[in-house]
C-alpha positions in Angstrom: 95.5 107.4 28.4 95.5 103.8 27.6 95.3 101.6 31.0 98.6 100.4 30.3 100.3 104.3 30.1 97.8 105.1 33.3 99.7 102.2 35.2 103.4 103.2 33.9 102.3 107.0 35.5 104.8 108.0 38.0 103.0 110.6 40.9 104.2 113.0 43.5 102.2 114.4 46.2 101.8 118.4 45.9 102.6 120.8 48.8 98.9 120.8 49.4 98.8 117.0 49.4 101.4 117.0 52.6 99.8 119.6 53.9 96.6 117.1 54.1 98.7 114.4 55.8 99.7 116.6 58.2 95.9 117.5 59.2 95.2 113.5 58.9 93.2 113.7 55.6 90.6 115.0 56.9 88.6 115.8 54.2 89.8 112.6 52.6 87.6 109.2 52.5 90.0 106.4 54.2 90.7 104.7 50.7 91.5 108.4 49.1 93.8 108.8 52.3 95.9 105.4 52.1 96.5 106.2 48.4 97.6 109.4 49.2 99.8 108.1 51.9 101.7 105.8 49.4 102.2 107.9 46.9 106.1 108.8 46.4 107.1 109.8 43.9 109.1 107.0 43.2 106.7 103.9 42.2 104.5 103.9 39.2 100.8 103.4 39.8 101.0 99.6 38.7 103.5 99.0 42.0 101.3 100.7 44.4 100.5 98.3 47.3 96.8 97.3 46.4 95.4 99.1 49.2 91.7 99.6 47.7 89.2 97.4 46.1 90.0 96.4 42.5 88.4 99.7 40.3 89.0 102.2 42.9 92.5 103.4 42.4 92.3 105.1 39.2 88.8 107.2 40.4 90.6 107.5 43.8 93.9 109.1 41.9 91.7 111.5 39.4 89.6 112.5 42.9 93.5 113.1 44.2 95.1 115.1 41.2 91.5 117.5 40.9 92.3 118.3 44.2 95.6 118.9 43.7 97.0 116.8 46.3 98.9 114.5 43.6 100.5 115.5 40.2 102.0 113.2 37.9 106.0 113.4 37.6 106.6 111.3 35.1 106.1 107.7 33.2 107.9 104.4 34.3 109.8 102.2 31.8 106.9 99.3 30.6 108.7 96.1 31.9 110.7 93.7 29.7 109.4 90.3 28.7 111.9 89.0 30.5 111.0 91.4 33.6 107.7 90.7 32.8 108.1 86.8 33.4 110.3 86.7 36.3 107.4 88.3 38.6 104.7 86.2 37.4 107.0 83.2 38.1 107.9 85.0 41.3 104.0 85.5 41.9 103.3 81.9 41.2 105.7 80.5 43.4 104.8 82.8 46.4 101.2 81.7 45.8 102.5 78.0 45.7 103.8 78.3 48.8 101.0 80.7 50.3 98.5 77.7 49.5 100.7 74.9 50.9 101.3 76.6 54.0 97.6 77.8 54.5 96.4 74.1 54.2 94.6 73.0 57.1 94.2 76.7 58.8 90.2 77.4 57.9 89.0 73.6 58.8 90.7 74.1 62.0 88.6 77.0 62.7 85.7 76.3 60.8 85.0 72.4 61.4 84.0 70.7 57.6 82.5 74.2 56.8 85.9 75.2 56.4 87.1 72.7 53.6 85.4 74.8 51.3 87.0 77.4 52.3 90.1 75.1 51.8 89.0 74.0 48.3 88.4 77.5 47.0 91.9 78.3 48.3 93.4 76.0 46.2 91.5 77.4 43.2 93.4 80.3 43.1 95.2 81.6 40.6 96.6 84.8 41.8 97.8 86.5 44.8 94.9 89.2 44.2 92.8 85.8 44.3 93.6 84.1 47.1 93.3 87.6 48.6 90.0 88.2 48.0 89.3 84.9 49.6 91.2 85.2 52.2 89.0 88.3 53.3 85.9 86.7 52.8 87.2 83.8 54.9 88.0 86.1 57.6 84.8 87.5 57.4 82.8 84.3 57.8 85.7 83.2 60.4 84.7 86.2 62.6 80.8 85.6 62.4 81.0 82.3 63.1 83.6 82.0 65.7 84.3 85.9 67.1 87.0 88.4 67.0 90.1 86.1 68.3 89.4 83.2 65.8 89.4 85.6 62.7 92.5 87.4 64.7 94.8 83.8 64.5 93.8 83.6 60.8 94.6 87.3 59.8 98.2 86.8 62.1 98.0 83.2 60.1 98.0 84.9 55.9 99.4 88.5 56.8 103.0 86.9 56.3 102.6 86.1 52.8 101.4 89.5 51.6 103.9 91.4 53.7 106.5 89.2 52.2 105.1 89.9 48.9 105.0 93.1 49.0 108.5 93.7 50.2 109.6 91.4 47.4 107.5 93.7 45.3 109.1 96.6 46.2 112.3 95.0 44.8 110.6 94.1 41.4 110.7 90.5 42.2 106.7 89.2 43.4 103.8 90.9 41.2 101.8 93.8 42.1 100.2 91.8 45.7 101.2 93.3 48.8 99.4 93.0 52.3 95.8 91.8 53.1 
């Protein structure tokens, strides 16, 4: 099946999948357990929150399906051109709002070294790219300034991704969710 077709698949948990969750996924990796938890029989693969690294989702889905923990139950309708454009516009607006509200945050935590991170944020072209840059930035803040500083950064950026994820559930924003 094509990548576009795979992204439209809708999966549901099987009885075995529900049992695995009840056992807290003891036989699964953390990534596979996170994916199993968000499978709801309602959303297509493309609309699942981005809770694993890029490129990991399809192999995890294949693993869960091979273990009979999930099964495909349908295929979502493709987005119309108008829906696709609306999602792109909404993602762009969310991205620009996030950039504006994040301005100065990393410079405040890292001093002059934060200016480089500020420039990287300005160069982000999507919420997914912004998420990756911010994950790296949080790691740098943690390494240089400690856990409390890293927590401040996470608390400051998390609302952007939670808002985008909530909106995505309504079909208004692209496929970006939590940090």
